[in-house]
PyMOL commands that place a pseudoatom at each C-alpha (Angstrom):
pseudoatom trace, name=CA, resn=MET, resi=1, chain=A, elem=C, hetatm=0, pos=[67.458, -45.577, 16.829]
pseudoatom trace, name=CA, resn=VAL, resi=2, chain=A, elem=C, hetatm=0, pos=[66.697, -45.078, 13.703]
pseudoatom trace, name=CA, resn=ARG, resi=3, chain=A, elem=C, hetatm=0, pos=[68.394, -46.677, 10.863]
pseudoatom trace, name=CA, resn=ILE, resi=4, chain=A, elem=C, hetatm=0, pos=[68.497, -45.792, 7.145]
pseudoatom trace, name=CA, resn=GLU, resi=5, chain=A, elem=C, hetatm=0, pos=[67.587, -48.973, 5.415]
pseudoatom trace, name=CA, resn=ASN, resi=6, chain=A, elem=C, hetatm=0, pos=[67.416, -49.754, 1.549]
pseudoatom trace, name=CA, resn=ASP, resi=7, chain=A, elem=C, hetatm=0, pos=[63.943, -51.253, 0.814]
pseudoatom trace, name=CA, resn=CYS, resi=8, chain=A, elem=C, hetatm=0, pos=[63.853, -50.943, -2.872]
pseudoatom trace, name=CA, resn=VAL, resi=9, chain=A, elem=C, hetatm=0, pos=[62.229, -54.101, -4.221]
pseudoatom trace, name=CA, resn=ASP, resi=10, chain=A, elem=C, hetatm=0, pos=[63.991, -53.428, -8.050]
pseudoatom trace, name=CA, resn=CYS, resi=11, chain=A, elem=C, hetatm=0, pos=[60.232, -52.942, -9.304]
pseudoatom trace, name=CA, resn=PRO, resi=12, chain=A, elem=C, hetatm=0, pos=[60.363, -51.112, -13.270]
pseudoatom trace, name=CA, resn=ILE, resi=13, chain=A, elem=C, hetatm=0, pos=[60.247, -47.414, -12.277]
pseudoatom trace, name=CA, resn=CYS, resi=14, chain=A, elem=C, hetatm=0, pos=[62.682, -48.356, -10.318]
pseudoatom trace, name=CA, resn=SER, resi=15, chain=A, elem=C, hetatm=0, pos=[65.560, -45.248, -9.901]
pseudoatom trace, name=CA, resn=ALA, resi=16, chain=A, elem=C, hetatm=0, pos=[68.388, -43.403, -8.499]
pseudoatom trace, name=CA, resn=TYR, resi=17, chain=A, elem=C, hetatm=0, pos=[65.259, -41.110, -7.040]
pseudoatom trace, name=CA, resn=CYS, resi=18, chain=A, elem=C, hetatm=0, pos=[63.738, -43.803, -5.351]
pseudoatom trace, name=CA, resn=ASN, resi=19, chain=A, elem=C, hetatm=0, pos=[62.690, -43.149, -2.180]
pseudoatom trace, name=CA, resn=ALA, resi=20, chain=A, elem=C, hetatm=0, pos=[62.612, -47.139, -0.581]
pseudoatom trace, name=CA, resn=SER, resi=21, chain=A, elem=C, hetatm=0, pos=[66.102, -47.152, -1.047]
pseudoatom trace, name=CA, resn=HIS, resi=22, chain=A, elem=C, hetatm=0, pos=[66.385, -45.198, 1.708]
pseudoatom trace, name=CA, resn=THR, resi=23, chain=A, elem=C, hetatm=0, pos=[63.757, -45.320, 4.666]
pseudoatom trace, name=CA, resn=PRO, resi=24, chain=A, elem=C, hetatm=0, pos=[64.332, -44.783, 7.897]
pseudoatom trace, name=CA, resn=HIS, resi=25, chain=A, elem=C, hetatm=0, pos=[63.194, -47.933, 10.400]
pseudoatom trace, name=CA, resn=TYR, resi=26, chain=A, elem=C, hetatm=0, pos=[62.724, -47.446, 13.993]
pseudoatom trace, name=CA, resn=TYR, resi=27, chain=A, elem=C, hetatm=0, pos=[64.290, -49.327, 16.568]
pseudoatom trace, name=CA, resn=CYS, resi=28, chain=A, elem=C, hetatm=0, pos=[64.335, -49.833, 20.113]
pseudoatom trace, name=CA, resn=ASP, resi=29, chain=A, elem=C, hetatm=0, pos=[67.182, -49.160, 21.755]
pseudoatom trace, name=CA, resn=ARG, resi=30, chain=A, elem=C, hetatm=0, pos=[67.105, -52.086, 24.222]
pseudoatom trace, name=CA, resn=CYS, resi=31, chain=A, elem=C, hetatm=0, pos=[65.073, -54.802, 22.711]
pseudoatom trace, name=CA, resn=GLY, resi=32, chain=A, elem=C, hetatm=0, pos=[65.722, -54.026, 18.857]
pseudoatom trace, name=CA, resn=ASP, resi=33, chain=A, elem=C, hetatm=0, pos=[62.489, -54.106, 18.179]
pseudoatom trace, name=CA, resn=GLU, resi=34, chain=A, elem=C, hetatm=0, pos=[60.863, -52.309, 15.036]
pseudoatom trace, name=CA, resn=THR, resi=35, chain=A, elem=C, hetatm=0, pos=[57.618, -50.125, 16.448]
pseudoatom trace, name=CA, resn=THR, resi=36, chain=A, elem=C, hetatm=0, pos=[56.163, -47.289, 17.772]
pseudoatom trace, name=CA, resn=LEU, resi=37, chain=A, elem=C, hetatm=0, pos=[59.087, -45.159, 20.249]
pseudoatom trace, name=CA, resn=TRP, resi=38, chain=A, elem=C, hetatm=0, pos=[59.640, -43.310, 23.059]
pseudoatom trace, name=CA, resn=HIS, resi=39, chain=A, elem=C, hetatm=0, pos=[61.396, -40.755, 24.608]
pseudoatom trace, name=CA, resn=TYR, resi=40, chain=A, elem=C, hetatm=0, pos=[62.717, -42.128, 27.811]
pseudoatom trace, name=CA, resn=GLU, resi=41, chain=A, elem=C, hetatm=0, pos=[65.468, -40.519, 29.921]
pseudoatom trace, name=CA, resn=ASP, resi=42, chain=A, elem=C, hetatm=0, pos=[68.525, -40.804, 26.916]
pseudoatom trace, name=CA, resn=GLU, resi=43, chain=A, elem=C, hetatm=0, pos=[67.221, -43.666, 25.392]
pseudoatom trace, name=CA, resn=GLU, resi=44, chain=A, elem=C, hetatm=0, pos=[64.427, -44.431, 22.390]
pseudoatom trace, name=CA, resn=LEU, resi=45, chain=A, elem=C, hetatm=0, pos=[62.619, -47.300, 23.979]
pseudoatom trace, name=CA, resn=CYS, resi=46, chain=A, elem=C, hetatm=0, pos=[58.875, -48.890, 22.895]
pseudoatom trace, name=CA, resn=GLN, resi=47, chain=A, elem=C, hetatm=0, pos=[56.047, -49.522, 25.687]
pseudoatom trace, name=CA, resn=ASP, resi=48, chain=A, elem=C, hetatm=0, pos=[57.015, -53.174, 26.295]
pseudoatom trace, name=CA, resn=CYS, resi=49, chain=A, elem=C, hetatm=0, pos=[60.839, -51.869, 27.444]
pseudoatom trace, name=CA, resn=ILE, resi=50, chain=A, elem=C, hetatm=0, pos=[59.960, -48.892, 29.336]
pseudoatom trace, name=CA, resn=ASP, resi=51, chain=A, elem=C, hetatm=0, pos=[56.655, -50.868, 31.307]
pseudoatom trace, name=CA, resn=ARG, resi=52, chain=A, elem=C, hetatm=0, pos=[59.757, -53.573, 32.340]
pseudoatom trace, name=CA, resn=ILE, resi=53, chain=A, elem=C, hetatm=0, pos=[62.166, -50.838, 33.304]
pseudoatom trace, name=CA, resn=VAL, resi=54, chain=A, elem=C, hetatm=0, pos=[60.147, -47.920, 35.109]
pseudoatom trace, name=CA, resn=GLU, resi=55, chain=A, elem=C, hetatm=0, pos=[59.880, -48.783, 38.590]
pseudoatom trace, name=CA, resn=ILE, resi=56, chain=A, elem=C, hetatm=0, pos=[56.308, -49.070, 39.236]
pseudoatom trace, name=CA, resn=ASP, resi=57, chain=A, elem=C, hetatm=0, pos=[54.006, -49.249, 42.275]
pseudoatom trace, name=CA, resn=PHE, resi=58, chain=A, elem=C, hetatm=0, pos=[49.969, -49.014, 41.574]
pseudoatom trace, name=CA, resn=VAL, resi=59, chain=A, elem=C, hetatm=0, pos=[47.952, -47.537, 43.831]
pseudoatom trace, name=CA, resn=GLU, resi=60, chain=A, elem=C, hetatm=0, pos=[44.202, -46.763, 44.078]
pseudoatom trace, name=CA, resn=GLY, resi=61, chain=A, elem=C, hetatm=0, pos=[43.012, -43.568, 43.698]
pseudoatom trace, name=CA, resn=ILE, resi=62, chain=A, elem=C, hetatm=0, pos=[42.157, -40.796, 40.816]
pseudoatom trace, name=CA, resn=CYS, resi=63, chain=A, elem=C, hetatm=0, pos=[44.312, -39.941, 37.940]
pseudoatom trace, name=CA, resn=GLU, resi=64, chain=A, elem=C, hetatm=0, pos=[45.546, -36.290, 38.539]
pseudoatom trace, name=CA, resn=ASN, resi=65, chain=A, elem=C, hetatm=0, pos=[45.147, -35.936, 34.547]
pseudoatom trace, name=CA, resn=CYS, resi=66, chain=A, elem=C, hetatm=0, pos=[42.002, -38.077, 32.938]
pseudoatom trace, name=CA, resn=GLY, resi=67, chain=A, elem=C, hetatm=0, pos=[39.947, -37.458, 36.677]
pseudoatom trace, name=CA, resn=GLU, resi=68, chain=A, elem=C, hetatm=0, pos=[39.646, -41.546, 35.879]
pseudoatom trace, name=CA, resn=ASP, resi=69, chain=A, elem=C, hetatm=0, pos=[38.893, -44.141, 39.185]
pseudoatom trace, name=CA, resn=ASP, resi=70, chain=A, elem=C, hetatm=0, pos=[41.475, -46.316, 38.030]
pseudoatom trace, name=CA, resn=MET, resi=71, chain=A, elem=C, hetatm=0, pos=[44.755, -47.781, 39.218]
pseudoatom trace, name=CA, resn=ILE, resi=72, chain=A, elem=C, hetatm=0, pos=[47.658, -44.472, 39.557]
pseudoatom trace, name=CA, resn=ILE, resi=73, chain=A, elem=C, hetatm=0, pos=[50.871, -44.947, 39.315]
pseudoatom trace, name=CA, resn=ASP, resi=74, chain=A, elem=C, hetatm=0, pos=[52.226, -44.158, 43.921]
pseudoatom trace, name=CA, resn=GLY, resi=75, chain=A, elem=C, hetatm=0, pos=[54.416, -40.776, 43.503]
pseudoatom trace, name=CA, resn=TYR, resi=76, chain=A, elem=C, hetatm=0, pos=[52.890, -39.533, 39.903]
pseudoatom trace, name=CA, resn=GLY, resi=77, chain=A, elem=C, hetatm=0, pos=[49.250, -39.520, 40.653]
pseudoatom trace, name=CA, resn=LEU, resi=78, chain=A, elem=C, hetatm=0, pos=[48.340, -40.545, 36.794]
pseudoatom trace, name=CA, resn=CYS, resi=79, chain=A, elem=C, hetatm=0, pos=[47.113, -43.831, 35.185]
pseudoatom trace, name=CA, resn=TRP, resi=80, chain=A, elem=C, hetatm=0, pos=[49.614, -45.758, 33.605]
pseudoatom trace, name=CA, resn=SER, resi=81, chain=A, elem=C, hetatm=0, pos=[47.695, -44.529, 30.202]
pseudoatom trace, name=CA, resn=CYS, resi=82, chain=A, elem=C, hetatm=0, pos=[48.374, -40.772, 31.163]
pseudoatom trace, name=CA, resn=PHE, resi=83, chain=A, elem=C, hetatm=0, pos=[51.819, -41.354, 32.014]
pseudoatom trace, name=CA, resn=MET, resi=84, chain=A, elem=C, hetatm=0, pos=[52.577, -42.503, 28.526]
pseudoatom trace, name=CA, resn=ASP, resi=85, chain=A, elem=C, hetatm=0, pos=[51.477, -39.447, 26.834]
pseudoatom trace, name=CA, resn=THR, resi=86, chain=A, elem=C, hetatm=0, pos=[53.987, -37.399, 29.094]
pseudoatom trace, name=CA, resn=LEU, resi=87, chain=A, elem=C, hetatm=0, pos=[56.341, -38.952, 27.321]
pseudoatom trace, name=CA, resn=GLU, resi=88, chain=A, elem=C, hetatm=0, pos=[57.285, -37.517, 23.924]
pseudoatom trace, name=CA, resn=VAL, resi=89, chain=A, elem=C, hetatm=0, pos=[57.451, -40.129, 20.707]
pseudoatom trace, name=CA, resn=VAL, resi=90, chain=A, elem=C, hetatm=0, pos=[59.967, -39.956, 18.229]
pseudoatom trace, name=CA, resn=GLU, resi=91, chain=A, elem=C, hetatm=0, pos=[58.697, -38.583, 15.183]
pseudoatom trace, name=CA, resn=GLY, resi=92, chain=A, elem=C, hetatm=0, pos=[58.275, -40.782, 12.059]
pseudoatom trace, name=CA, resn=SER, resi=93, chain=A, elem=C, hetatm=0, pos=[57.934, -43.877, 14.556]
pseudoatom trace, name=CA, resn=GLU, resi=94, chain=A, elem=C, hetatm=0, pos=[54.397, -43.972, 14.888]
pseudoatom trace, name=CA, resn=GLU, resi=95, chain=A, elem=C, hetatm=0, pos=[53.321, -47.325, 13.259]
for i in range(1, 95): cmd.bond("trace and resi %d" % i, "trace and resi %d" % (i + 1))
show_as sticks, trace
zoom trace
């Protein structure tokens, strides 16, 4: 979730055109943490919340994307890192 907040600290050069008075902040739809978010289904979630809600079974194997011999997500054929790469980062939320 994106909220526009006033981060203005009333500095001496502050004016009506101060960018700090309309700063976007990105909060996870589930836990409310301000962090990098990913589009997951119809929500904007942090990695910790995605970790908690995605039902994942890991099996030994080779990732179909990067080729690493690692624990892969059963049914996806991907390691966790490559799975997260398939999700779109919410623009502007990158830390």
